[in-house]
C-alpha positions in Angstrom: -6.6 8.9 -23.5 -6.0 10.4 -20.0 -5.4 14.2 -19.7 -1.9 13.5 -18.3 1.1 14.8 -20.2 4.1 12.5 -20.6 7.4 14.1 -21.7 9.7 12.3 -24.2 12.1 11.9 -21.2 9.7 10.0 -19.1 8.6 7.8 -22.0 12.2 7.0 -22.7 12.8 6.1 -19.1 9.7 3.8 -19.1 11.1 2.2 -22.3 14.4 1.5 -20.5 12.4 0.0 -17.6 10.6 -2.4 -20.0 14.0 -3.7 -21.1 15.7 -4.4 -17.8 12.8 -5.0 -15.4 10.4 -8.0 -15.8 7.1 -6.5 -16.9 8.7 -3.0 -16.8 8.0 -2.7 -13.1 9.5 -3.3 -9.7 6.8 -5.9 -9.2 4.8 -3.7 -6.8 2.4 -1.4 -8.7 1.2 -2.2 -12.2 -0.7 0.5 -14.1 -2.0 0.5 -17.6 0.5 1.8 -20.1 -1.3 5.2 -20.6 -1.1 5.8 -16.8 2.4 4.4 -16.0 4.8 6.9 -14.6 8.2 7.3 -12.9 8.3 9.2 -9.6 10.8 12.1 -9.6 10.4 13.2 -6.0 8.0 13.3 -3.1 7.4 16.0 -0.4 4.8 15.7 2.3 1.6 14.3 0.8 2.5 15.0 -2.8 4.6 13.2 -5.4 5.7 14.4 -8.9 6.5 12.3 -11.9 9.3 12.9 -14.4 7.0 14.8 -16.6 6.1 17.2 -13.8 2.6 16.0 -13.0 1.6 16.4 -9.4 -0.5 13.9 -7.4 -1.9 13.7 -3.9 -0.3 10.4 -2.9 -2.4 7.7 -1.3 0.1 4.9 -1.8 2.6 6.5 0.6 5.3 3.9 -0.3 2.7 1.2 0.6 2.1 2.7 4.0 5.4 3.6 5.7 5.4 7.3 4.7 2.6 8.1 7.1 4.2 11.4 8.1 4.9 12.3 4.5 7.7 12.1 2.1 11.0 13.6 3.0 9.8 14.8 6.4 12.5 17.2 7.7 12.8 15.6 11.1 13.1 12.1 9.6 15.6 13.2 7.0 17.7 15.0 9.6 17.8 12.0 11.9 18.8 9.7 9.1 21.5 12.0 7.9 22.9 12.4 11.4 23.1 8.6 11.7 24.5 8.2 8.2 27.4 10.5 8.9 28.5 8.1 11.6 28.4 5.0 9.4 25.5 3.3 7.6 25.7 -0.2 9.1 27.9 -2.2 11.4 26.4 -5.7 11.7 26.5 -5.4 15.5 24.9 -3.3 18.3 24.3 0.4 17.8 22.5 2.8 20.2 19.7 3.7 17.7 18.6 0.1 17.4 18.6 -0.4 21.2 16.6 2.8 21.8 14.1 1.9 19.1 13.6 -1.5 20.7 12.9 0.2 24.0 10.3 2.5 22.4 8.7 -0.6 20.7 8.5 -2.4 24.0 7.0 0.6 25.7 4.3 1.0 23.0 3.2 -2.5 21.8 1.2 -4.5 24.4 2.7 -8.0 23.5 6.2 -6.8 23.0 8.6 -7.9 25.8 11.5 -8.3 23.4 12.4 -7.3 19.8 14.3 -9.1 17.1 14.9 -6.9 13.9 14.6 -7.9 10.3 14.8 -5.8 7.2 11.3 -6.5 5.7 7.8 -7.4 6.7 8.1 -10.6 4.8 11.0 -11.7 6.9 9.2 -10.6 10.1 6.1 -12.7 9.5 8.2 -15.7 8.3 10.4 -15.5 11.4 7.4 -15.1 13.7 6.0 -18.4 12.3 9.4 -20.0 12.8 9.6 -18.8 16.4 6.2 -20.3 17.1 7.1 -23.6 15.4 10.3 -23.8 17.5 8.4 -23.0 20.7 5.4 -25.3 20.1 7.5 -28.0 18.4 4.7 -28.4 15.8 4.8 -27.8 12.1 1.4 -26.7 10.9 0.1 -23.1 10.9 -3.3 -21.7 10.3 -3.8 -18.5 8.3 -6.9 -16.8 6.8 -8.1 -16.9 3.3 -7.0 -13.8 1.5 -4.6 -12.8 4.3 -1.3 -11.2 3.1 1.8 -11.8 5.2 4.5 -10.9 2.7 6.1 -12.9 -0.1 7.3 -16.1 1.7 5.9 -19.5 0.8 3.4 -19.7 3.8 2.0 -16.3 3.0 1.3 -17.2 -0.6 -0.9 -20.0 0.3 -4.5 -18.9 -0.4 -3.5 -15.3 -0.8 -5.7 -14.8 -3.9 -7.4 -18.2 -4.3 -10.4 -19.2 -6.4 -12.6 -19.4 -3.4 -13.9 -22.8 -4.4 -11.6 -25.0 -2.3 -13.3 -26.2 0.9 -11.8 -25.1 4.2 -9.3 -25.8 5.7 -7.4 -26.9 2.5 -5.0 -24.3 1.1 -4.6 -23.2 -2.5 -1.2 -21.9 -3.7 -1.3 -18.4 -5.1 2.1 -18.5 -6.7 4.2 -20.8 -8.8 7.3 -22.3 -7.2 5.9 -23.2 -3.8 6.9 -26.7 -2.6 4.1 -29.2 -2.1 5.6 -29.8 1.4 4.6 -26.2 2.4 1.0 -26.8 1.3 0.9 -29.8 3.5 1.6 -27.7 6.6 -0.9 -24.9 6.1 -4.5 -24.8 7.1 -6.8 -22.0 5.9 -9.9 -20.5 7.7 -12.4 -17.9 6.6 -11.6 -14.4 8.1 -14.4 -13.0 10.3 -16.1 -16.4 10.7 -15.1 -17.3 14.3 -17.4 -20.4 14.4 -15.7 -22.1 11.4 -12.3 -21.0 12.6 -12.9 -22.3 16.1 -14.0 -25.7 14.7 -10.9 -26.0 12.5 -8.6 -25.1 15.5 -10.4 -27.6 17.7 -10.0 -30.4 15.2 -6.3 -29.6 14.5 -5.0 -28.1 17.8 -2.6 -30.9 18.5 -0.8 -30.2 15.2 -0.9 -26.4 15.2 2.2 -24.4 15.9 0.5 -21.0 15.4 -2.4 -19.0 14.1 -1.4 -15.9 12.1 -3.9 -13.1 11.3 -3.9 -9.5 10.1 -6.1 -7.7 12.6 -7.5 -5.8 9.7 -7.1 -8.1 6.7 -6.2 -5.9 3.8 -9.3 -3.8 3.7 -11.6 -6.1 5.7 -12.3 -4.8 9.3 -12.8 -7.4 12.0 -16.4 -8.1 13.0 -17.2 -7.5 16.7 -16.0 -10.5 18.7 -13.8 -12.1 15.9 -10.4 -11.1 17.3 -11.5 -11.7 20.9 -12.8 -15.2 19.9 -9.6 -16.0 18.1 -7.6 -15.0 21.2 -9.8 -17.2 23.4 -9.6 -20.3 21.4 -5.9 -20.1 20.8 -5.3 -19.5 24.5 -7.5 -22.4 25.4 -5.1 -24.8 23.4 -1.9 -22.9 24.2 -1.4 -22.1 20.5 0.6 -18.9 19.9 -1.4 -16.2 18.3 0.5 -14.0 15.8 -0.8 -10.6 14.8 0.7 -9.4 11.5 0.9 -5.7 12.3 3.3 -4.7 9.6 0.5 -2.5 8.3 -1.5 -1.7 11.4 1.4 -1.2 13.8 1.7 2.4 15.0 -1.1 3.3 12.5 -4.4 2.6 14.2 -3.0 3.6 17.6 0.5 4.1 18.9 0.4 0.6 20.2 -1.1 -0.7 17.0 -4.3 -2.7 16.3 -3.7 -4.8 19.5 -4.0 -1.6 21.5 -6.9 -0.3 19.4 -9.0 -3.5 19.7 -7.8 -4.5 23.2 -6.7 -8.0 22.1 -3.1 -9.0 22.9 -1.4 -11.7 20.8 1.7 -13.7 21.8 3.8 -12.5 18.9 3.6 -9.8 16.4 5.3 -8.7 13.2 5.8 -5.0 12.8 7.2 -2.9 9.9 6.5 0.0 7.6 5.9 3.0 9.9 8.5 1.8 12.5 11.3 2.1 9.9 10.4 5.6 8.8 10.7 4.7 5.1 13.9 2.7 5.4 14.2 -1.1 5.4 13.4 -2.2 9.0 10.8 -4.6 10.5 10.8 -6.8 13.6 9.4 -9.8 15.4 8.1 -8.8 18.8 6.5 -10.8 21.6 6.5 -12.5 25.0 10.0 -13.3 26.3 9.0 -16.9 26.8 8.7 -17.3 23.0 11.5 -14.9 22.1 13.9 -16.9 24.2 14.3 -19.3 21.2 16.6 -16.5 19.8 18.9 -16.7 22.8 21.3 -19.6 22.7 21.9 -19.2 26.5 18.2 -19.6 27.3 17.2 -22.8 25.5 18.6 -26.2 24.7 20.8 -26.4 21.5 18.0 -28.2 19.6 15.5 -25.4 20.4 17.8 -22.5 19.4 16.7 -20.4 16.4 19.6 -18.6 14.6 18.6 -15.4 12.8 21.1 -13.3 10.8 20.5 -10.3 8.5 23.1 -7.9 7.2 21.0 -4.8 7.7 18.9 -5.9 10.7 18.6 -3.0 13.0 20.9 -0.8 10.9 21.4 2.6 12.5 20.0 4.7 9.6 16.7 2.9 9.6 16.5 2.8 13.4 17.2 6.6 13.6 14.5 7.3 11.0 12.1 5.0 12.9 12.8 6.9 16.2 12.1 10.2 14.5 8.9 8.9 13.0 7.6 7.6 16.3 8.4 10.9 18.0 6.2 12.6 15.4 3.4 10.1 15.9 3.5 10.7 19.7 2.3 14.3 19.3 -0.8 15.1 21.4 -4.0 14.8 19.4 -2.4 13.3 16.4 -4.4 10.1 16.2 -7.7 11.9 16.8 -7.0 14.2 13.8 -5.7 11.3 11.7 -8.9 9.3 12.2 -11.0 12.4 11.5 -9.3 13.0 8.2 -9.6 9.4 7.1 -13.3 9.4 8.2 -14.1 12.4 6.0 -12.6 10.7 3.0 -14.0 7.3 3.5 -17.5 8.4 4.5 -17.5 11.1 1.8 -16.9 8.5 -0.8 -19.5 6.1 0.5 -22.1 9.0 0.5 -21.3 9.9 -3.1 -21.7 6.3 -4.2 -25.0 6.0 -2.3 -26.3 9.2 -3.8 -25.4 8.0 -7.3 -27.2 4.7 -6.5 -24.1 2.8 -7.4 -24.0 -0.5 -5.5 -20.7 -0.4 -3.7 -19.1 -0.7 -0.2 -16.2 1.4 0.9 -14.5 -1.4 2.9 -11.8 -1.2 5.5 -11.2 1.4 8.2 -11.0 5.1 7.9 -7.2 5.0 7.7 -7.0 2.5 4.8 -9.9 1.5 2.5 -11.0 0.8 -1.0 -14.2 0.2 -2.9 -15.9 -3.1 -3.8 -18.5 -2.6 -6.5 -21.0 -5.2 -5.5 -24.3 -5.5 -3.7 -22.9 -8.4 -1.6 -22.1 -7.5 2.0 -18.3 -7.5 2.5 -17.1 -9.5 5.5 -14.6 -12.1 4.2 -12.5 -12.9 1.2 -15.1 -14.9 -0.7 -17.6 -12.0 -0.5 -15.1 -9.8 -2.4 -15.1 -12.1 -5.4 -18.5 -10.8 -6.5 -17.1 -7.3 -7.1 -16.8 -5.7 -10.5 -13.1 -4.9 -10.9 -13.6 -3.1 -14.2 -15.3 -0.3 -12.3 -12.3 0.0 -10.0 -10.1 0.6 -13.0 -12.3 3.4 -14.3 -12.5 4.9 -10.8 -8.8 4.8 -10.1 -7.8 6.1 -13.6 -10.3 9.0 -13.3 -8.6 9.9 -9.9 -5.2 10.0 -11.6 -6.6 12.3 -14.3 -7.6 14.7 -11.4 -4.3 14.6 -9.7 -5.0 11.9 -7.0 -2.9 8.7 -7.0 -4.7 5.8 -5.6 -3.2 2.5 -6.8 -5.3 -0.6 -7.2 -6.3 -2.1 -3.9 -6.0 0.4 -1.1 -6.1 4.0 -0.1 -3.5 4.8 2.6 -4.4 7.9 4.5 -1.5 9.7 6.2 -1.1 12.2 9.0 0.5 14.3 6.2 -2.8 14.7 4.3 -4.2 18.2 5.0 -7.4 20.1 4.3 -6.3 21.0 0.8 -5.6 17.3 0.1 -9.0 16.3 1.5 -10.9 18.9 -0.7 -8.9 17.9 -3.8 -9.5 14.2 -3.1 -13.2 14.6 -2.5 -13.5 16.4 -5.8 -11.6 13.7 -7.5 -13.8 11.0 -5.8 -16.9 12.8 -7.2 -15.4 12.8 -10.7 -14.7 9.1 -10.4 -18.3 8.4 -9.3 -19.5 10.6 -12.2 -17.4 8.6 -14.6 -19.0 5.4 -13.4 -22.5 6.9 -13.8 -21.9 8.2 -17.3 
């Protein structure tokens, strides 16, 4: 049993959740019963559960809370906007100004169309490309996550035995017709990807990729090669920057790696913790949203009740203002590097075969001797060791959910020291 106290109140709330929520969860994070908890509040880099246990938080709301929970500037901006009205379903100055900031920051962004979720943003980006190219098929990468729409759930967590470029559904309820319009390539294998594109370029509407796929960093030349082959055949290249946007650099992964796509989906950080995402891209493609710019048959209607709502836009503006502080990204990368490199060093010294995969700002451990480059190489990892490691961290006051550590600019020196100590305890638990 973990050394974590659960009050009768929290146990009672968890029991209520089991009655009214499928699986007793919101569908996002699933923990073993002994470790399940209910968040009471969050401030900065820390969260507290109903029982009063405190954790250094490396979930950060699945990434958007990069500046920390309840940041005073973000809360003040949202409150100011909220007092004027929470949503209008029409233009508001916060949304317009945020669009201007996005266009200034993101290399591919000439225009912006808001959505409320990253899932919507990637789904609409694919629809924009299909409308523009007048083709149906899309190419995605095995293991790539683009939200919860049907296209994303093709080969999200497949068996790894289906030959490329055939897709494999990773969810029930996906129409066979969707499967017939998706091609799948191996991430970080530019030779195989280029061959698939060359063989299918006449049918492809778009290629969509996470510049950093979950916790797989791109090998040198991969993104550049993908940009070259898609440009060669005039196929729109879509970067899913819902995670990497404003995180790796102010202009996102496309600025960091120096590779500019035609379209991008952004979210998480740009909404400041509120529901907001967007499709951004070259005007030539974004014109399909403008009924005055295209023929009626090429027009793409897109409506969402909360798209560009003023509260989320105001919170996003405040968050981006914080992220523009001089020296912020340098310090951010330095903090992440100390954590990631520190964990790898501990595993190496303990002679535990493992790779801390990803980038300094978001990473996790694969317990395997196999070099990690693409999805299929991750299948050799021993996930039972991840469970022991993650639960040991929780027992030491560090919350790292299964799958990914999100480092934030909110994590300070005290957090780093506490986390490194917890990492060592986790490594020791694996060695015992």
